[in-house]
N, C-alpha and C positions, 0 to 999 in steps of 0.2 A: 516174541510176543509184542514187544514195543513197536516193532516195524508194522505189524498189522494194525495196531491202534493208531499209529501215525498216518497210515493210509486212509483209515476211516476219518480221522481228524481233518486231513486235507480235503477229502470229499465234502464233508460238512462245510468247511470253510469256503470252498469254491461256490457251493450252492448259496451260502449266506451272502457272500460279497456280490454275487450276481444280482440277487434281489435288492440289496442295499444300493448298488450302483444304478440299477434300473429306476429306483425311486428318485435318486438325485438327478438322473438324466431327465426325468419328467419335470422336476422343479426348475432346472436350469433352462429347459425348453420353454416353460411358462414365463420365465424371466427374459426371454428373447435371446438366450445364449450370451447374455452380458455378464461378465464376471463380477463387475461392481454391484449389479442388481442382485446377483446370486449371493454375494458376500453379505449384503444387507439382509437378505432373507435368512441366512444362517444366523446372523446376529440377533435379528428380531424374533425368529422362531427357533431358537436353539433347542427348545424342548421337543421340536419335531425332528431336527437334525440329530440330536443326541437325546433320545427318550430316556426317561428316568430308569426304566428297567435295564436298558443297555449300559447306562452309566454304572449301575450297581454291579452288573455282570463284568464289565471291563475292569473296574477297580477290584472286584473280587478275584479276577484272574491274576492281576498284579500281586495281590497278597498271597494267593495260592502258589504262584511261581516262586516267590521269595521263600515261602515255607518249604516247598518241594526241593528247591536247590539246597537249602540248609540241611534238610533231611538226607539228601543224596550225598552231600559232602561228608556227613557224619557216618551214615550207615552204608552207603553205596549199594543199595538194594533196588532192583528193577521195579519192585512192587510200588514204590513211591511214584515212579514215572507213570505206571499204568493207572494208579488211582487219580493222579493229576489229569491224565488224558481223558479219563471218563468224566471227571468234573468239567473239564474244558469243553468236551463234546456236548454235554448237557447244557452248559451255559450258552454256547454259541447257537445251538439249535433252538433254545428257548428265546433267544433274542430276535429270531427271524420273524418279521411281521408278514404272515401269509395273507391276512385279510385286512384290507384297508377300506375306508369309506369310498363309495363309488365317486370317481372324479367327475367334475362338471365338464372338464375338458381333458379327455384321455391323452396319454402319451401317444404320439404319432411317430412311428419309426420311419421318418423321412430319411433321405440319403444323408443329410447333414447329421441327424441323430445317430445313424448307424456309424458314421465316421467318428463322431465324438465318443460313442460307446466303445468302439475299437481302440481309440486313442487312450481311453481310460484304462483298458486292460493292458495296453503297452506300458503305461506308467506303473501299473501294479506288477507286471512281469519284471520291469527294471528294479523295482523295490525288492522283489523276491530274490533276484540275482545278487543284489547288494547284501541281503540277509544271508544268502548262501555263502557268499565270499567271506563275510564276517565269521560265520560259524566254522568255515574251513580253516580259519586261522587258529581255532581252539584245538588243543590236543585231542585226539580221537577218544582217549579213555575218559574224557570228562563226561560224567553221567548226566549233567544238567543241560546238554546240548538240545534235547528234544523240548523240555519245558521252555527254554529260552527261545527256541524257534517259534513255538506256538504263541508265546507272549508277543513276539514281533509281528506275527501274522494278525494277532488280535488288534495290535496297534494300527496296522494298515486298515483293518476292517472298521475300527472305531472312527478313524479320521478320514473315511472315504469321501465326504463332501469336498475336502480339500484336494483329494486326488482328481475329482471332477474338474476343479479349477485348473490344476496343472495340465490335465488332458486338454482342456479348452485352449490353454496357452500354446500347447504343443501343436494342435491342429489349426491354430489361427492363420498361419501363412497359407495353408491349403485352402481354407474357407475364403480368405481374401481373394485369392486367385480365381476360384470358382465363381464367387459373387461378381467379380469384375467382368468375367466372361459373359455371364447372363445379363448383367447390367448394360454392357456395351452392345450386346446383340439386340436388346430391347431398344436402347437409345437409337441405334441406327435404323432399326425396322420401323419405328413409329414415324420417323422423318421421311419415309418413302410414301406415306399417305398424304399427298399434297392437299386434298380437299377435306380431310378429316377435321371435324370441329371438336376440339378437346376442351373439356371443362374440368378445372381443378377445384376441389372443395376442401376447406380446412376450418378448424375451430376447436376450442376447448371442449365443446359439446355440440350436439346437433348435426355433426357432419355426416354420420351414417344415415340418419333419417332423411336429411336433405338430399343425399345422393340417391336414395330410393325414390323420393318424391320427384326430384328433377328428372330422373330417367323415365318415370311413368308419364309425366306431363309431356316430355319431348317426344314420346312414342306416338303422340297424336299426329306428328308430321315426319318424324325421322326413324331410321333403324338405329337403335341405341345399344351400345355395349357399356356395361358398368363394371367396376371392380366388385367382386362378390364379398358378402359379409363385411368383415372388418379388414380386408386386404388393403393396408394403407402404408406399407413399408416399401423401400426400394426393391427388395427381393419379391415381395408379394405382387407389386405392380409389374415388375419385369416378367414374372411368370404369366400374368394375364396377357401382356403384350405379346410375348413369345408364343403362347399356346392358343390364344383365343381371338386375337385381333386379326380380322381379314378385311378385304376391300368391300365386303357387303355392308359394313357399318359406316354410318354417316356421322355419328356422334360418339365420343368416348368420354364417359363421366368417371372421374378419378377421385377417390377419397384419399386425402393426404394426412397422415398422422405424425406426431412428433413427441419425443420425450426430452430432446436436447436441442440447444441452439444449433442451427445448421441443417437439421433433419428435413425441414420443408424445402429448403434450397436444393437439397440433393434429389428429392422426388420430383420437384418442379422442373429441374433441368432434365430429368429423365423423360417425364410425360410431355413436356413442352406445351402447356395449355395456352390457349388464346383468351380464355375467360377464367377469372379467378373469383371464388366466393369465400368470404369470411363470415361464418355463421355466428360466432360468439367467442369472447375471451373471458375466462374466469379462472378461479384458483384450482386448477387440476394439475396433477403431476408436479406439484411444488417440491417434491423430494428431489427432483432433478433440475427443475427450472429455478428454484429458490425464491423467485418473486414474479409478480404479474407482469412487470415491465419486460422481463425476459420472454415471457409467453407472447406478449404483444409483438416483440421484435421477431420472434420465430414465425408466428403466423403471417406476419407482413412479408416474409420472404417470398411467399407465393405471389404477392402483388409486384414485388421488385423483379421477379423473374418473368413477368408477362412481357411480351414484345411491345414496342411503342404503340402499335395499333390495337393492343389488347384491351379488354374491358374488365374493370374491377367492380365487383358487386359486394356491397357492405350491408350488414344488419345495423341500421342507424339507431335502433333502440338500445343497443348495447353500448354502455358508456365508454368502454375501452375501444371498441370498434369505431365509434364515432370519432375519436381522436385520430385514428389511423386514416379514416376516410377524409377527414378535413385536410390532411397534409398530402393527399394524393392528387396528382395533376394529370394522371391518365384519364381516359374516358371512364366514367363510373356510373353505376346505378345504385341508388340508395333505396332500401326497403324498410318497412316497419309499420308501426301502428301509432307512434307518437310524432309530434312535430310534423304533421302530414304536409304542411306547406313546403317543406324542404325535401320531400321524398318523391321518387320517380314511380315507385310501386308501393301501394299501401292498402290496408284493410280498414273498413269502417263498418258500423252496425253489426258488430260481432255478437253472436249469440251462441253460448256454449251450453249444451245440455249434457245429460249423462250418456247419451248415445251418439254424440257427434257435434258438429258445429256448422253454423252458416255465417257468411259475411259477404260484404260487398267488396270486390276487388276493383281498385281504382288505379289509373295511371296519371302521369303529369299532364297529359293532353286533355284530360277531362272525360275520358272513356271509363265506363264501369260495367261490371257484370256481377250477378249474384252467384255465389259459389256454395256448394254443399260438400261436406267432407265427413268421413267416418272417424277421423282422428280426434282425439281428446286433448284438451289443454291449450292454453293460450300460446305456449312456446311452440306448439306444433303449427299454429297459424303462421308464426314467423318462419318456420321451415318451409311451409307452403309458399310463402311470399318469396323466399329465396329461389325456389324452383320456378315460380312465375317470372321472376326477374331474368333468370337465365333463358327461359322460353321467349320472353319479349325480345331479348338481345339476339336470339336466333330466328326471329321473324314470325313467331306464332301470334295469332290474334287473341284477344281476351276471351273470346268465345271458345277457341280451341283449348286455351289454358284452363278454363272452367270445366270443360269436359274431362281433361286430364286429371284435375283436382278431385273430381267426383270418383275417379277410378282408383285413386291412391288407397292402398290397403295399409293397415297398421303394421309397422315393422315389429317382428317378434321381440318380446321382452322390453319394448319401449312404449309404455302406456298402452299396452294391448288389452283390450276388453275381451274377456272370455266368459261366455255364459254356458256353463256345462249342463244346464237344464235341471238343476237341483233347487232352483230358487235362490241360489247364492251367486252373486256377481263377483268375478275375480278381475282385478286390474293387475296385469303383469308388467311391472316396471323394473325388472330385475337386472337390467344391463347398465353397469358402470354409473351409479348414481353420483350426482354432484349437487351442490347447494341449490342451484337454480332449478334443476330438474326435480329434486326432492320436494321443493316448495310447490312446483307446478303440479306434481302428482297429488299432493295434499289438497290443492285447490280443486283438482278434478273430482276426487272422491267426496269433497265437501258439497259438490253439486247434487249428490244423491240424497235428497231430503227424506226424512222419516225412515231412514234405514240405519241399523247399527253398523259402525265402521270399525274394522279390525286391520291393524297394520302388522306385517311381519318383516323385520329388517335387522341386518347386522351393522347398520350404519354406513358411513362413507369412508373411503380410504384415499390415499395418494394426494392428500391436501397439505402435506408438510406441516409447518408449525401452526397452520390454521385449522388443523383437523379436529382438535379437541373442541375449540369454540364453535366450529361449524356444526359438529354433531350435537353439542349442547343446545344450540339454537334450533336445530332440527327437533330435538326433544320438546322444546317449548312449543314449536309449531304443531307437533303431533298432539300435544295436550289440548290444543284448541279445536281439534277436528275429530280425533279417534276415541272410540269408546273402550277399546281394548288394545293392548300393545304386547307383541311377542318379540323379544329381543334375542338375537342369536349371538352368543359369545359374551360371557360374563365380563371379561376384562375390556374387550373392544367397545362394548356398549355402555360403559360407565358414564361417559359424558351425556349420552341420550337420557340415561336414567336420572342424572343430576338435573338436566333441563326439565324433565317431566315433574320431578319433585319440587323444583323451584316454582312451578305453576300449581302446586298443591294437588297434583294428579294422584289419585288413590293408588297405593301400593297393591291393593287387591286386584287392580286391573292391569298390572304389569307382570309379565311372565318372562323370566330369563332362562334360556335353554342353551345347550352347548352346540347343537347341530341342527341343520335344516330338517333332518328326520324327526328329531324331538319336537321341533316347532310344528311340524305337520300333525304329530300326535296331539299336541296341545290345541292346535287349531280345530281339529275334529271334535274335541271336547267342548269348545266354545261356540262354534259356528251354528247358526240356525237359518232356515229359509228366510230370505229377505235381506240378509246381511250383505255388506260389501267388504271384500278382502283385498288389501293392497300389499303386494309383494314388492318392496322397495329395496333394490340392490341385491345382488347375489355374489358374494365375494369369490374371487378366483381361488383355486385350490391352494395357492401359496399363502393365502391370508387366513384360512380357516384355523380356528383355535383347536 
């Protein structure tokens, strides 16, 4: 009888650990397969890695095992083993989370994910073999073998996130070899295109928007390939080069991202750009960079990797970029809206409305042209100027640039204006908010006069030690603009709440919810025709409370 229940127990266990392993595979994928990032996630979100129910069940199993073994030593009756197994099966089955909130970015079973998943089960099999060996050392007549075996399997199940780390270590040499193969292949391939004009774009923020803007403007004259979405890592860029780059393209626009010093150098050496653009430097990813100086150093790696005849393009309005520009002796183009006498490309007569912007585009030679754009916000004008500077470097006239600017469409989730036809205007700024972008978004909705303004936000992340104060300041800024505030995540949004209250913002106009779904329900209760709703930031799945 015990053998039958043992078989059922093993079946339930394999099913449970498959689901738990799949969840942690998703989380480590979202953390870029970096063990250090995944460990931080486990520490910060231990209540997700080790849910309260699972903790109760696991420690309940430990107590039940002790009681069962004592009972078996005293009575040596199989009934105690069967009762234990029934309780164990019920506990493990109850711990399985069949239903989770819909992920914003679903698990993708890439080849790498499949290798890691397989490696994870290799680790589990090794652990099972160790358990089997230990149990074989026990005399066969010991009645407590089955309860002890199930306790050890429960321990493997409970500590599964650490198995994923071990699996990632185990598969690391294989991944390194595979990555090197594709990196070297892309490195060699891109150098066979002798006439290809390659543009590298990096910055703490604005780089994705600038990439799309630059590509659109350059299409007035050239056949352009750009890295899609947020493909900005060595492997992402290698994939685009290996799969998509052909000799039909005349320009390749590459977004370059970084979380650590040396990351930009690696992607710049791969892509081999002749033009480098620095959009902005600010306090993002401070949990890895530690300080703004390290961010400056990392972003400047793009300029250092440009060839002697390369062209460096700088946003001179950004105080950190200005310092980098001033120390650069390569050919450079400065753009912005301040200190125009020092700039090569600049905007004047800026008029920002609720449905777009107009401005005069000027160059150092005294030429100018009026530009119209659908984009919202002053910072988007800076991104347009970056694209204009690249276009000028590649020989486009101001008139061609103006035509390109008019064709630029808003990038999804980056101050994207949506009018669903209900009388409510939605501003979707849900992609990776930062202090500058959040302030710009508030400036944009402030342009909508005589309308109620509602903001839905979980706050900003990845700002290191500055995160609390940045979110508190965000709360103060919200108080000056918005009529209602919906905060997502009670713990995470505490600094925003404090900032609002410091400005004597009414508690009755602040609503704190746990999930985006709850926020949507609350919004539907509040919103009326004529309102403006700003969605500011949408935390990745790893950050949700």
